[in-house]
C-alpha positions in Angstrom: -118.0 -15.6 -57.9 -114.8 -14.8 -59.9 -116.9 -13.4 -62.8 -118.4 -10.8 -60.4 -115.0 -9.5 -59.3 -114.8 -5.8 -58.9 -113.0 -4.0 -61.7 -109.5 -2.7 -61.0 -108.2 0.7 -61.9 -104.8 1.6 -63.5 -103.1 1.0 -60.2 -104.5 -2.5 -60.0 -106.8 -1.5 -57.1 -110.5 -2.1 -56.6 -112.6 0.8 -55.6 -112.7 -0.3 -52.0 -108.9 -0.8 -52.0 -108.5 2.7 -53.3 -110.8 4.1 -50.6 -108.8 2.2 -47.9 -105.5 3.5 -49.3 -106.9 7.1 -49.5 -108.2 6.8 -45.9 -104.8 5.6 -44.6 -103.0 8.4 -46.5 -105.4 11.0 -45.1 -104.8 9.7 -41.5 -101.1 10.1 -42.0 -101.5 13.7 -43.1 -103.9 14.4 -40.3 -101.3 13.1 -37.7 -98.8 15.7 -38.9 -101.3 18.5 -38.9 -102.9 17.6 -35.5 -99.5 17.5 -33.8 -98.8 21.1 -35.0 -102.2 22.4 -34.0 -102.1 20.7 -30.6 -98.7 22.3 -29.8 -99.9 25.7 -31.0 -103.2 25.4 -29.0 -101.3 24.4 -25.8 -99.0 27.4 -26.2 -101.9 29.8 -26.8 -104.0 28.4 -23.9 -101.2 29.2 -21.5 -100.7 32.9 -22.6 -103.6 34.5 -20.6 -102.2 32.9 -17.4 -98.8 34.6 -17.9 -98.2 37.8 -15.8 -97.2 39.8 -18.8 -100.5 39.1 -20.6 -102.2 41.8 -18.4 -99.9 44.4 -20.2 -101.1 43.6 -23.7 -103.2 46.2 -25.5 -106.8 45.7 -26.5 -105.7 45.2 -30.1 -103.3 42.5 -29.0 -106.0 40.8 -27.0 -108.3 40.9 -30.0 -105.5 39.3 -32.1 -105.1 36.7 -29.4 -108.9 35.9 -29.4 -109.1 35.6 -33.2 -105.9 33.4 -33.2 -107.2 31.1 -30.4 -110.6 30.8 -32.2 -108.8 29.9 -35.5 -106.8 27.3 -33.6 -109.9 25.9 -32.0 -111.5 25.7 -35.4 -108.4 24.0 -36.9 -108.6 21.5 -34.1 -112.3 20.9 -34.7 -111.9 20.3 -38.5 -108.7 18.3 -38.2 -110.0 15.9 -35.6 -113.6 15.6 -37.1 -112.6 12.8 -39.5 -112.0 10.6 -36.4 -115.6 11.1 -35.2 -117.0 10.6 -38.7 -115.0 7.3 -38.9 -116.4 6.1 -35.6 -120.0 6.8 -36.8 -119.6 5.4 -40.3 -117.3 2.5 -39.4 -118.4 -0.7 -41.1 -121.4 0.8 -42.8 -119.9 0.5 -46.3 -119.5 4.2 -46.7 -115.8 4.6 -47.0 -116.0 6.6 -50.2 -118.2 9.2 -48.5 -116.0 9.1 -45.4 -112.8 9.8 -47.4 -114.4 12.6 -49.4 -115.9 14.4 -46.4 -112.8 13.9 -44.3 -110.6 15.3 -47.1 -112.8 18.4 -47.2 -112.7 18.8 -43.4 -108.9 18.4 -43.4 -108.7 21.1 -46.1 -110.7 23.5 -44.0 -108.7 22.6 -40.9 -105.5 23.4 -42.8 -106.8 26.9 -43.7 -107.6 27.6 -40.0 -104.2 26.1 -39.0 -102.2 28.5 -41.2 -104.4 31.4 -40.1 -103.6 30.4 -36.5 -99.9 30.2 -37.1 -99.8 33.6 -38.9 -101.9 35.0 -36.1 -99.5 33.7 -33.4 -96.5 35.0 -35.3 -98.3 38.4 -35.7 -99.1 38.6 -32.0 -95.6 37.6 -30.8 -93.8 40.0 -33.2 -96.2 42.8 -32.2 -95.6 42.3 -28.5 -91.8 41.7 -28.8 -90.6 44.1 -31.5 -93.6 46.2 -32.7 -96.3 46.5 -35.3 -94.1 47.1 -38.3 -92.3 43.9 -37.8 -95.5 42.1 -37.0 -97.1 43.1 -40.2 -94.1 42.4 -42.3 -93.2 39.0 -40.9 -96.8 37.7 -40.6 -97.5 38.9 -44.2 -94.4 37.1 -45.4 -95.5 33.9 -43.6 -99.0 34.2 -45.0 -97.6 34.5 -48.5 -95.2 31.6 -47.9 -98.0 29.4 -46.6 -100.3 30.2 -49.6 -97.4 29.6 -52.0 -96.0 26.4 -50.5 -99.2 24.8 -49.3 -101.6 25.8 -52.1 -100.0 27.4 -55.2 -97.1 25.0 -55.6 -99.1 21.8 -55.5 -101.8 23.3 -57.7 -99.1 24.2 -60.3 -97.7 20.7 -60.0 -101.2 19.3 -60.6 -101.8 21.5 -63.6 -98.4 20.4 -65.1 -99.8 16.9 -65.3 -102.6 18.0 -67.5 -100.4 20.1 -69.8 -97.7 17.5 -70.3 
């Protein structure tokens, strides 16, 4: 049986060990993102029941609807890996599970940052006006893209150019 042992990669892991580690790391990442989306979702769900919500403009209501839909989609995509794990559990498909769940988490993060920017836009629009809302939400959108996507991409590219 020892001569049929699975080959190990440069980290000394077998393919299955790597899939297990990747799954554990993904779950840790999802815990952070899910906490943020749950807090934002709870906040947004309470807004229509606030007395002042009746005073918002149709444009602000549209912003609210788009933001709550993005938050719902972020929740859907960020929690989907749990459902996939339940269905694929013990079926020898950990590699597929990790790949699919990673993609779902990536889409969920896009919807999460859209939700956060939408919430910032709505709050600034209601509290201090449209100019502030556009400026601050654009700055946050740029910061999210820069920090969440461009920075790690640049770091990944440095590895190939070094």
